[in-house]
C-alpha positions in Angstrom: -6.5 3.1 -105.1 -5.1 1.0 -102.3 -7.3 -0.1 -99.5 -7.2 1.7 -96.2 -5.4 -0.3 -93.5 -6.7 -0.2 -90.0 -5.1 -1.8 -86.9 -7.5 -2.6 -84.2 -7.0 -3.9 -80.6 -9.8 -6.2 -79.2 -10.2 -7.1 -75.6 -11.7 -10.4 -74.5 -13.0 -9.7 -71.0 -14.0 -13.2 -69.7 -14.9 -13.7 -66.1 -15.6 -17.0 -64.4 -18.4 -17.3 -61.8 -20.6 -19.9 -60.3 -22.5 -20.2 -63.6 -19.3 -20.7 -65.6 -17.6 -18.2 -68.0 -19.2 -15.0 -69.1 -17.8 -12.6 -71.8 -18.5 -8.9 -72.1 -19.8 -7.8 -75.5 -21.0 -4.4 -76.6 -23.2 -3.2 -79.5 -21.7 -0.6 -81.8 -23.7 2.6 -82.2 -25.9 2.7 -85.4 -23.9 5.6 -86.7 -20.5 3.8 -86.5 -18.9 1.7 -89.2 -20.6 -1.7 -88.9 -23.2 0.0 -86.8 -25.5 -2.3 -84.8 -23.1 -5.2 -84.8 -21.9 -6.7 -81.5 -18.2 -6.8 -80.7 -15.8 -7.4 -77.9 -14.5 -4.0 -76.7 -11.7 -2.3 -78.4 -10.9 0.1 -81.2 -8.4 1.6 -83.6 -4.8 1.7 -82.4 -3.7 5.4 -82.6 -0.3 6.6 -83.8 2.4 6.0 -81.1 0.1 3.8 -79.1 0.6 0.1 -78.4 -2.3 -2.4 -78.7 -2.2 -2.8 -74.9 -2.4 1.0 -74.4 -5.2 1.2 -76.9 -7.3 -1.4 -75.0 -6.8 0.2 -71.7 -8.0 3.5 -73.2 -10.9 2.0 -75.1 -12.3 0.1 -72.1 -12.1 3.3 -70.1 -13.7 5.5 -72.8 -16.4 3.1 -74.1 -17.4 1.3 -70.9 -15.8 3.0 -67.9 -13.7 0.0 -66.9 -10.1 -0.4 -65.8 -8.5 -3.5 -67.2 -5.2 -5.3 -67.2 -4.3 -6.5 -70.7 -3.1 -10.1 -70.6 -2.3 -12.9 -73.1 -2.3 -12.1 -76.8 -4.4 -14.3 -79.1 -3.8 -14.9 -82.8 -3.6 -11.8 -85.0 -6.4 -11.8 -87.6 -6.2 -10.2 -91.1 -9.5 -9.4 -92.8 -10.5 -7.5 -96.0 -13.7 -5.6 -95.8 -15.0 -3.4 -98.7 -14.1 -0.3 -96.7 -10.8 -1.4 -95.2 -8.1 -4.1 -94.6 -8.2 -4.6 -90.9 -5.6 -6.3 -88.7 -7.1 -7.4 -85.3 -4.9 -7.7 -82.3 -6.9 -9.6 -79.7 -6.0 -10.1 -76.0 -7.5 -11.6 -73.0 -8.2 -8.9 -70.4 -8.8 -8.8 -66.6 -11.2 -6.3 -65.0 -9.4 -4.3 -62.3 -12.2 -2.0 -61.5 -15.6 -0.5 -62.4 -18.9 -1.7 -63.6 -19.7 -1.5 -67.4 -21.6 1.7 -68.5 -22.7 2.5 -72.0 -20.5 5.6 -72.4 -19.7 5.1 -76.1 -21.5 1.9 -76.9 -25.3 1.4 -77.7 -25.5 -1.4 -75.1 -23.5 -4.1 -73.4 -24.2 -7.6 -72.1 -22.4 -10.4 -70.3 -23.0 -13.6 -72.3 -22.0 -17.2 -71.8 -19.6 -18.4 -74.5 -22.2 -20.8 -75.9 -24.5 -17.9 -76.6 -22.0 -15.8 -78.7 -23.2 -17.4 -81.9 -26.6 -15.8 -81.4 -25.2 -12.3 -81.8 -24.3 -10.6 -85.0 -20.5 -9.9 -85.0 -18.4 -8.4 -87.8 -17.1 -11.1 -90.1 -13.5 -10.6 -89.1 -14.4 -11.7 -85.5 -15.2 -15.3 -86.6 -11.7 -16.8 -86.0 -11.4 -14.9 -82.7 -14.7 -16.2 -81.4 -13.7 -19.8 -82.4 -10.4 -19.4 -80.6 -12.0 -17.9 -77.4 -14.6 -20.8 -77.3 -11.8 -23.4 -77.6 -9.6 -21.8 -75.0 -12.4 -21.3 -72.4 -13.7 -24.9 -73.0 -10.2 -26.1 -72.3 -10.1 -24.3 -68.9 -12.5 -26.4 -66.8 -11.0 -25.4 -63.5 
């Protein structure tokens, strides 16, 4: 039996304030696949939908936010026991709204250096590394 293939869009919503960068993360509901894990917002790309359209929809449905999808990051391929996932990550910019827990267990704004203290799905490792490197390189 071949493994299920899943295409997922992930949005890195990073905002810079007086305290430096902060990134929005959300905890998956316990009943979801990889329930209880933290993630950057996003979800499965539906048939006929682009990754960018998926992210705009997911931010609205999960957190009540309007976002502009920006620069694409490196695509990540990962094999889990339940599926082969292809992650399509993008930096995003908040256009409007305050995060609400509409379809997530909870959300937090965290500084990049604190991401390692949260349990993310294994496939997110390379993405977190790339985000930390990119934000560290943007001092001003």
